[in-house]
N, C-alpha and C positions, 0 to 999 in steps of 0.2 A: 479523413472521408466524414462527411456530415451525416445527418439522420437520414435524409432523404435519398442521399445517394446509396446508403447500407440497405435501406428498403427497397430499392430499386435492384440491387445486386442479389438481394435475397429472392425477390420475386422472380428473376430471371433464372436463378437456379433451381429454383423449385420447377418452373416451367420446364427446364431442360430434364430434371429428373421425373418429370411427369406426376409431380405430388402437387397438392392443394397449397398455396404460399401459406407460409406461418410469419407471424411477426416476431421475430427474435431481438429486435431493437430492446425492449424492455431488459431480455436477459443479458444483452452485450453491455448495456449501461449498469444492470447490476454488479458485472463481471469488473467495471471498471471502478466501481465504488468500492468492493472490496478489495482491489488491487491497491487503491489509495488508502484505506484502512490499514491494511496489512504493512504498507510502507511507513504509515505514521506510527504504527506500533513498534516497529524494529527501530525506527529514530528515536523514539520516547525511551525504549530500554536500553539503547547505547547510550543516552544521555543521563539516564539514570545511574547507570554503571560507573561512566565518567565522573559524574558527582560525587559518588561513593567514594571512589578510588582517592580523587581530590581530597574529599573531606578527611580521609584515613590517613593520608600524606600530611596533611596541615596537623591533623591532632598527633601524628606520631613525632613531629618536628617539635610541637608545644612539649611534648615529652622529654625529648632531649635535651631542651633549654632548660629545664625545671631540673634534671639531673646534673647539668654541668655546672 
């Protein structure tokens, strides 16, 4: 759904409810941005954990070789 379709749907909903139309498009766009940021934050956190576990595994393997 593009921005014009969303505005038209919101205007029709406001008319049906008997209220003045409000422009909720900026709020919807803000929700999309926050959703994208949240997803990027989760992905970066998972990536950081994977790198840390990989690094610990490599270091542990190097210690085992030093002992042997």
